C-alpha positions in Angstrom: 21.0 -6.1 16.5 20.2 -6.5 12.4 21.7 -4.0 9.9 20.0 -1.8 8.2 19.3 -1.4 4.5 18.0 1.2 2.2 14.7 0.7 0.5 12.2 2.9 -1.6 8.9 3.4 0.2 6.3 5.7 -2.1 9.0 7.3 -3.9 11.3 8.1 -0.8 14.6 6.4 0.4 13.9 4.8 3.7 16.3 2.8 6.0 14.8 -0.4 7.6 16.2 -3.6 9.4 17.9 -6.0 7.1 15.6 -8.9 8.4 12.5 -6.8 8.0 9.7 -8.2 6.4 6.9 -6.1 4.3 4.4 -6.5 7.4 7.1 -5.2 9.8 7.3 -2.1 7.7 3.6 -1.7 7.6 3.5 -2.2 11.5 6.4 0.3 11.6 4.6 2.7 9.9 1.6 2.1 11.8 -0.5 1.0 8.6 -3.4 -1.2 9.2 -3.2 -4.0 6.4 -7.1 -4.4 6.1 -7.4 -1.0 3.8 -4.0 -1.3 1.6 -2.4 -2.7 -1.3 1.1 -3.1 -1.3 3.1 -3.4 -4.6 6.7 -4.7 -4.2 8.8 -3.9 -7.1 6.1 -3.5 -9.6 4.1 -6.7 -8.3 0.9 -6.8 -6.6 1.3 -8.5 -3.1 -1.3 -10.7 -1.8 -1.8 -9.7 2.1 -1.2 -13.1 3.3 2.3 -12.6 2.1 3.1 -9.5 3.9 4.9 -11.2 7.1 6.6 -13.8 4.7 8.3 -11.5 2.1 11.6 -10.1 3.4 12.8 -6.8 1.9 16.1 -6.6 0.2 18.3 -3.3 -0.3 16.8 -1.2 -3.4 13.6 -2.9 -3.2 10.6 -0.6 -4.0 7.1 -0.7 -2.1 4.6 1.2 -3.1 1.5 1.4 -0.5 -1.8 2.3 -1.8 -4.6 3.0 1.0 -8.6 2.6 0.0 -10.5 5.3 1.1 -14.4 4.9 1.1 -17.1 7.2 -0.3 -18.5 7.9 -3.6 -20.2 10.7 -5.7 -22.9 12.3 -4.4 -26.4 10.5 -5.3 -29.4 13.1 -6.5 -32.9 12.3 -6.2 -33.2 9.7 -8.8 -30.5 7.9 -7.6 -27.9 9.1 -10.4 -24.3 10.2 -9.4 -23.2 14.0 -9.9 -21.0 14.2 -12.7 -21.5 11.4 -14.8 -23.7 11.6 -18.6 -26.1 9.1 -18.8 -27.6 8.2 -22.4 -31.2 7.3 -22.5 
């Protein structure tokens, strides 16, 4: 069995396996990779590297989720809360 290391995920300390990858962490957290961006030690990761990038003690992982939607649109097709100059 692999040893445990300490990392930080979204600002909170967390234990993970010493042989874990970023992809393993996302699966453990039940996070779908299609709708997230991951920052590892202040560097944005390419999604294709999630299963290649090993985690090391003290790594700082920030996981950002995307939420669909937007501002409501009025009858003229203009978003509310935005000032349009003529």
